[in-house]
C-alpha positions as CSV (number, residue, x, y, z in Angstrom):
1,M,-22.5,-15.0,-0.9
2,S,-18.6,-14.3,-0.4
3,K,-17.6,-14.9,-4.1
4,N,-20.8,-12.6,-5.3
5,Q,-19.4,-10.4,-3.2
6,S,-15.6,-10.9,-4.2
7,A,-16.5,-11.0,-8.1
8,V,-18.5,-7.5,-7.5
9,M,-15.2,-6.0,-5.8
10,L,-13.2,-7.9,-8.4
11,R,-15.3,-5.9,-11.6
12,R,-15.2,-2.8,-9.6
13,N,-11.5,-2.6,-9.1
14,F,-11.1,-3.1,-12.9
15,K,-13.2,-0.1,-13.7
16,H,-11.3,1.8,-11.9
17,L,-8.1,0.5,-13.3
18,T,-9.5,0.9,-16.8
19,R,-10.7,5.0,-16.3
20,N,-6.8,5.6,-15.3
21,P,-4.3,5.4,-17.9
22,T,-1.1,5.7,-15.7
23,S,-2.3,2.3,-14.4
24,V,-3.3,1.0,-17.6
25,F,0.1,2.6,-19.1
26,N,2.4,1.2,-16.2
27,A,0.8,-2.3,-16.0
28,V,0.5,-3.4,-19.4
29,L,2.4,-0.9,-21.9
30,M,6.0,-0.3,-19.8
31,P,6.5,-4.0,-19.5
32,V,6.9,-3.5,-23.6
33,V,8.4,-0.2,-23.7
34,M,11.4,-1.7,-21.0
35,M,11.5,-5.1,-23.5
36,L,12.3,-3.2,-26.3
37,M,14.6,-1.0,-24.1
38,F,16.7,-3.5,-23.4
39,V,16.7,-5.7,-26.6
40,Y,17.2,-3.0,-29.3
41,V,19.8,-0.8,-27.0
42,F,21.5,-2.8,-24.6
43,G,21.0,-6.6,-25.8
44,D,24.1,-6.5,-27.9
45,A,25.9,-5.3,-25.0
46,F,25.2,-8.8,-23.0
47,D,27.3,-11.7,-23.3
48,V,24.4,-14.4,-22.1
49,G,25.6,-17.4,-24.5
50,V,21.9,-17.1,-25.8
51,D,20.0,-14.6,-28.2
52,Y,19.2,-12.2,-25.7
53,I,15.7,-12.0,-26.3
54,D,15.5,-15.5,-25.4
55,Y,17.3,-15.1,-22.3
56,A,15.6,-11.4,-21.2
57,T,12.1,-12.4,-22.0
58,P,11.6,-14.6,-18.5
59,G,13.6,-11.7,-16.7
60,L,10.7,-9.0,-18.2
61,M,7.5,-11.4,-17.5
62,L,8.6,-10.8,-13.7
63,L,8.6,-7.3,-13.9
64,A,5.5,-7.3,-16.2
65,V,4.1,-8.4,-12.5
66,C,6.0,-5.9,-10.7
67,Y,4.8,-2.9,-12.9
68,G,0.9,-2.8,-11.7
69,L,1.9,-3.2,-8.1
70,G,2.1,0.8,-7.3
71,A,-1.6,0.8,-8.6
72,T,-2.8,-2.2,-6.3
73,A,-1.2,-0.3,-3.1
74,T,-2.9,2.9,-4.2
75,S,-6.3,1.8,-4.6
76,V,-6.4,-0.6,-1.5
77,N,-5.1,2.2,0.3
78,S,-8.1,4.8,-1.3
79,D,-10.5,2.3,-0.3
80,M,-9.4,2.4,3.4
81,T,-8.4,6.3,3.8
82,K,-11.4,7.6,1.6
83,G,-14.5,6.1,3.8
84,I,-15.3,3.3,0.9
85,I,-14.7,0.3,3.6
86,N,-17.7,2.3,6.0
87,R,-19.8,2.0,3.6
88,F,-19.1,-1.4,2.6
89,K,-19.3,-2.3,6.3
90,V,-22.8,-0.9,6.2
91,M,-23.4,-2.8,3.1
92,D,-22.3,-5.7,5.1
93,V,-19.6,-6.6,2.2
94,S,-17.3,-9.1,3.6
95,R,-13.4,-8.1,4.2
96,S,-12.1,-11.5,2.3
97,A,-14.5,-9.8,-0.6
98,V,-12.6,-6.7,-0.4
99,L,-9.3,-7.8,-0.6
100,N,-10.0,-11.0,-3.0
101,G,-11.4,-8.6,-5.2
102,H,-8.2,-6.8,-5.2
103,V,-5.6,-9.8,-5.3
104,V,-7.7,-11.3,-8.2
105,A,-7.9,-7.8,-10.3
106,S,-3.5,-7.6,-9.8
107,V,-3.4,-11.5,-10.7
108,L,-5.8,-10.7,-14.0
109,T,-4.0,-7.7,-15.0
110,N,-0.2,-9.3,-14.5
111,L,-1.7,-12.1,-17.2
112,I,-3.3,-9.5,-19.5
113,A,0.0,-8.0,-19.9
114,I,2.4,-10.7,-19.5
115,G,0.5,-12.2,-22.6
116,A,0.8,-8.4,-24.5
117,L,4.7,-9.0,-23.6
118,L,5.2,-12.7,-24.6
119,G,3.3,-11.2,-28.1
120,V,6.1,-8.6,-28.9
121,A,8.5,-11.1,-27.5
122,F,7.1,-13.2,-30.3
123,L,7.4,-10.2,-32.9
124,L,11.0,-9.7,-31.7
125,G,12.2,-13.4,-32.4
126,F,11.5,-15.1,-29.0
127,D,12.0,-18.6,-29.7
128,P,10.8,-21.0,-26.5
129,S,11.4,-24.5,-26.5
130,A,8.6,-25.3,-23.8
131,S,6.2,-28.1,-24.2
132,L,2.2,-27.3,-23.5
133,L,3.7,-28.8,-19.7
134,D,6.3,-26.6,-19.5
135,W,4.1,-23.8,-20.6
136,L,1.6,-24.7,-17.7
137,G,4.4,-24.8,-15.8
138,A,5.5,-21.3,-16.4
139,I,1.7,-20.3,-16.3
140,G,1.3,-21.7,-12.6
141,I,4.8,-20.2,-11.4
142,V,3.4,-16.6,-12.9
143,V,0.0,-17.2,-10.8
144,L,2.0,-18.2,-7.3
145,L,4.1,-14.9,-8.0
146,G,0.9,-12.9,-9.0
147,L,-0.9,-13.9,-5.8
148,A,2.4,-13.8,-3.7
149,A,3.4,-9.9,-5.1
150,G,-0.6,-9.1,-5.0
151,W,-1.0,-9.9,-1.2
152,F,2.1,-8.1,-0.1
153,T,1.4,-5.2,-2.0
154,I,-1.9,-4.8,-0.6
155,A,-0.1,-5.3,2.7
156,L,1.8,-2.5,2.2
157,G,-1.3,-0.3,1.2
158,L,-3.1,-1.1,4.0
159,A,-0.2,-0.1,6.0
160,A,0.5,3.3,4.6
161,K,-0.7,6.3,5.7
162,S,-1.8,7.9,2.3
163,P,-2.6,6.5,-1.3
164,E,0.5,9.1,-2.1
165,T,2.7,6.6,0.3
166,A,1.4,3.5,-0.4
167,G,2.4,4.0,-4.0
168,I,5.9,4.9,-2.7
169,A,6.0,2.1,-0.4
170,A,5.6,-0.4,-3.5
171,V,8.5,0.9,-5.4
172,P,11.0,-1.4,-3.8
173,L,9.1,-4.2,-5.2
174,V,9.6,-3.0,-8.4
175,M,13.2,-2.4,-8.4
176,L,14.3,-5.4,-6.8
177,P,13.8,-7.5,-9.9
178,F,16.6,-5.4,-11.7
179,F,19.2,-6.6,-9.0
180,S,18.4,-10.5,-9.8
181,S,19.3,-12.6,-12.7
182,A,16.0,-10.5,-15.0
183,I,18.1,-8.6,-17.5
184,V,21.9,-10.1,-17.1
185,P,23.2,-13.0,-14.9
186,A,23.9,-12.6,-11.7
187,E,27.4,-14.3,-12.3
188,L,28.4,-10.7,-14.5
189,M,28.1,-8.4,-11.8
190,G,30.5,-6.9,-9.2
191,P,31.0,-8.4,-5.7
192,G,28.4,-7.7,-3.2
193,V,25.8,-7.1,-6.1
194,R,26.2,-10.7,-7.3
195,Q,25.4,-12.5,-3.8
196,F,22.3,-10.1,-3.2
197,A,20.9,-11.3,-6.6
198,E,22.0,-15.1,-6.2
199,Y,19.8,-15.5,-2.7
200,Q,17.2,-12.8,-3.2
201,P,13.6,-14.4,-4.0
202,F,13.1,-13.3,-7.3
203,T,16.0,-14.8,-8.8
204,P,15.0,-18.6,-8.2
205,I,11.6,-17.8,-9.5
206,I,13.1,-15.9,-12.8
207,E,15.4,-19.0,-13.1
208,T,12.3,-21.4,-13.1
209,L,10.5,-19.4,-15.8
210,R,13.4,-19.3,-17.6
211,G,14.0,-23.2,-17.4
212,F,10.5,-24.3,-18.3
213,L,10.5,-21.6,-21.4
214,N,13.6,-23.6,-22.3
215,G,12.1,-26.9,-22.0
216,S,14.4,-27.9,-19.2
217,P,13.4,-26.6,-15.5
218,D,15.6,-27.1,-12.5
219,T,14.1,-29.0,-9.9
220,T,15.9,-27.2,-7.2
221,D,15.0,-23.8,-8.6
222,L,11.1,-24.8,-9.1
223,I,11.3,-26.0,-5.4
224,V,12.5,-22.5,-3.8
225,A,10.8,-20.6,-6.2
226,V,7.6,-22.3,-4.7
227,A,8.7,-21.9,-1.2
228,W,9.2,-18.2,-1.8
229,C,5.9,-17.6,-3.6
230,V,4.3,-19.7,-1.1
231,G,5.8,-18.1,1.9
232,I,5.5,-14.2,0.9
233,T,1.7,-14.8,-0.1
234,L,1.2,-15.8,3.6
235,V,3.6,-13.0,5.3
236,G,0.9,-11.0,2.8
237,Y,-2.3,-12.0,3.6
238,L,-1.8,-12.6,7.2
239,W,-0.2,-9.0,7.8
240,A,-3.2,-7.7,5.1
241,S,-6.1,-9.2,7.2
242,A,-4.9,-8.6,10.5
243,T,-4.1,-4.7,9.4
244,F,-7.6,-4.6,7.7
245,K,-9.1,-5.8,10.4
246,K,-7.0,-2.9,13.1
247,R,-8.2,0.1,10.7
248,A,-11.3,-1.2,9.8
């Protein structure tokens, strides 16, 4: 029953997403725009030791995950503040189905956005050295990151007082990758920012993606990245479940 309800919630969330052009642009097209901007406008300014498209693509994949988070936070908050949840309670829809539907919709949207991003990256000359196993590892990290970001964003959306504040609450998650190794190596940053970039959660995740796509993943980065993803997922899930139970 819960799986069927989750599938229904997933279809519902996808329909809402496709009917909102702004959400589609932010989630799918904005990462492509960012890639074109960084590769063509700023790429020659960065000395990263390899073709900039090869360096930047893993970081932009992470940005693609983050750019759709505002719509997720707004959507889940709208469900909570506009009475939809009360209707679901009357229909005996499980709490897990509602939250799972938002999370899975967020992850699938991420995969679509990353697929579009990679298509453009290959057109621009992206030349990864990844084997099939490396690609599977990269996809696994992307899914883990999507789950972590999705649950944490849903928790933020549920905690916000209105859809507008929910969208704003997700902004730090969108901005955080810019203070990581997504665009330039951390060692090229100034004091203070460099240390922040080295120890924040997105940097080891990006470096793990970069390692998989280069065909040489680093075990330490992988362990740290998985630990961050699992930890954030757990915090987001517990926070979202507790807030949903309290507010519903």
